[in-house]
C-alpha positions as CSV (number, residue, x, y, z in Angstrom):
1,M,233.9,25.6,11.8
2,T,230.9,24.2,10.6
3,S,228.4,23.5,7.6
4,A,226.5,26.5,8.1
5,D,230.0,28.9,8.6
6,L,230.0,27.7,5.2
7,H,226.3,27.8,4.6
8,Q,226.0,31.7,5.5
9,D,229.6,32.5,3.8
10,I,228.0,30.7,0.3
11,A,224.2,32.5,0.8
12,H,226.8,36.0,0.8
13,I,227.6,35.5,-2.6
14,A,225.0,33.8,-3.4
15,E,222.4,37.0,-3.2
16,E,225.5,39.4,-4.3
17,I,224.9,37.7,-7.9
18,R,221.6,36.2,-7.5
19,D,220.4,38.7,-10.9
20,M,224.5,38.6,-12.3
21,P,224.8,36.5,-15.9
22,L,227.1,33.7,-15.6
23,S,230.3,35.5,-17.8
24,G,234.3,36.5,-17.7
25,E,232.8,39.5,-15.8
26,L,230.7,38.1,-13.4
27,E,234.2,36.4,-13.2
28,A,236.2,39.6,-12.8
29,W,233.6,40.2,-10.2
30,L,234.1,37.7,-7.6
31,N,237.7,37.9,-7.9
32,R,238.0,41.9,-7.5
33,E,235.6,41.8,-4.5
34,H,236.0,38.0,-3.5
35,G,239.1,36.7,-4.6
36,A,241.4,35.0,-2.9
37,G,243.7,36.6,-0.2
38,S,240.4,38.4,1.0
39,A,238.6,38.2,3.8
40,L,235.4,35.9,2.5
41,Y,238.1,34.0,0.6
42,E,239.8,32.7,3.3
43,H,236.6,32.3,5.2
44,I,235.1,29.7,3.3
45,K,238.8,28.1,3.2
46,L,239.2,27.1,6.3
47,A,235.9,26.2,6.3
48,C,236.5,23.8,3.3
49,E,239.7,22.8,5.2
50,S,237.6,22.6,8.5
51,G,235.3,20.1,6.6
52,V,237.3,18.3,5.1
53,K,239.7,17.0,8.5
54,A,236.0,16.6,10.7
55,G,234.9,14.5,7.4
56,W,231.9,16.4,6.5
57,L,232.7,17.3,3.7
58,C,234.1,15.8,0.3
59,Q,233.1,12.2,1.6
60,R,233.1,10.3,-0.6
61,E,236.2,8.4,-3.3
62,S,235.7,7.8,-7.0
63,G,239.5,7.7,-9.4
64,G,241.7,9.7,-6.7
65,I,239.1,12.3,-6.5
66,R,237.6,13.1,-3.1
67,Y,233.9,14.7,-3.6
68,G,229.8,15.7,-2.1
69,R,226.8,17.3,-2.7
70,V,227.6,20.3,0.0
71,F,224.1,21.4,0.1
72,K,221.0,21.3,-2.4
73,P,220.1,24.4,-4.3
74,S,217.8,26.6,-2.4
75,A,215.9,30.0,-1.9
76,E,218.7,30.4,0.8
77,L,221.0,30.2,-1.5
78,S,219.7,31.7,-4.7
79,G,218.9,28.3,-6.1
80,F,222.2,27.0,-6.4
81,S,223.4,23.4,-4.5
82,V,226.9,23.0,-3.2
83,D,229.7,20.8,-4.0
84,V,233.0,20.5,-2.8
85,V,236.1,18.9,-4.6
86,D,239.4,17.5,-3.2
87,M,242.2,16.6,-5.5
88,H,245.5,15.5,-6.5
89,D,246.8,16.4,-10.0
90,V,244.1,14.5,-11.3
91,A,241.6,14.5,-14.3
92,G,238.1,14.4,-13.8
93,P,235.4,13.4,-15.4
94,H,234.1,15.0,-18.6
95,H,230.5,17.0,-17.6
96,A,227.9,19.6,-19.3
97,H,226.9,22.9,-17.7
98,P,223.2,23.6,-18.5
99,T,223.1,26.6,-16.6
100,G,226.4,26.9,-16.2
101,E,229.0,26.4,-13.2
102,I,230.1,29.4,-10.9
103,D,234.2,27.5,-9.4
104,L,235.9,28.8,-5.4
105,I,239.7,26.9,-6.6
106,M,241.6,27.3,-3.0
107,P,245.2,25.1,-3.7
108,L,246.6,23.2,-0.6
109,D,250.0,22.8,-2.1
110,V,251.7,25.9,-3.8
111,G,250.9,26.2,-7.2
112,A,248.0,24.5,-7.7
113,E,246.4,24.7,-9.7
114,F,242.4,24.5,-11.9
115,D,242.0,24.1,-14.9
116,G,244.8,26.2,-15.4
117,R,244.4,28.5,-13.5
118,Q,245.6,29.3,-10.2
119,A,243.5,30.3,-6.2
120,G,239.8,32.4,-6.9
121,W,237.3,32.1,-8.5
122,L,236.7,30.4,-12.2
123,V,233.1,31.3,-14.0
124,Y,231.9,28.9,-16.4
125,P,228.8,30.0,-18.6
126,P,225.9,28.9,-19.9
127,G,226.3,25.5,-22.6
128,S,230.3,25.0,-21.4
129,A,232.1,21.7,-20.5
130,H,234.9,21.2,-19.3
131,R,237.2,17.6,-18.0
132,P,238.1,19.5,-14.3
133,T,242.1,18.9,-14.0
134,V,243.5,19.5,-10.5
135,S,247.9,19.7,-11.7
136,K,251.0,21.1,-9.9
137,G,249.6,19.2,-6.3
138,R,246.6,19.4,-4.2
139,A,243.4,21.5,-4.1
140,L,239.7,22.3,-2.7
141,V,237.6,23.1,-5.4
142,L,234.0,25.0,-4.1
143,Y,231.6,24.6,-7.3
144,L,228.1,26.5,-7.3
145,L,226.2,25.0,-10.0
146,P,223.0,27.0,-11.0
147,E,219.9,25.1,-10.0
148,G,222.2,22.2,-9.2
149,R,222.4,21.5,-13.1
150,I,225.1,18.6,-14.5
151,E,225.4,16.0,-16.6
152,F,228.2,14.0,-17.0
153,T,229.3,13.0,-20.8
154,P,230.3,9.2,-22.1
């Protein structure tokens, strides 16, 4: 699996959700259409696991979190940037989502959760904020950020 494989998968999803508002309705749609166990979910998870092992994903580390921006916002990705984090029983830095955030939760340990949620999609609407937390084990989380916007708070 390569970054091109991941890019193709994200471009597919980004095109499908291009005009959908970041809301609970989008979250429900993503989990219904591309949720945990679906072919696309499994392909993205495999690409991310391969990328971490090969070293082209999560190349940076801080506070026990491995992370990295994989793709900058682009027309091919409908204006989304893509980041991936590798977290194990840790809380990350508090931040706000001026334009929202779409997360794909990929547990590596059975039962691992991100912000209290198991495998699948989680959508934060514009103006929301949180301290991203993985508990009960290790998980990869892929973030789609409209316009690549994220604001870390003190």
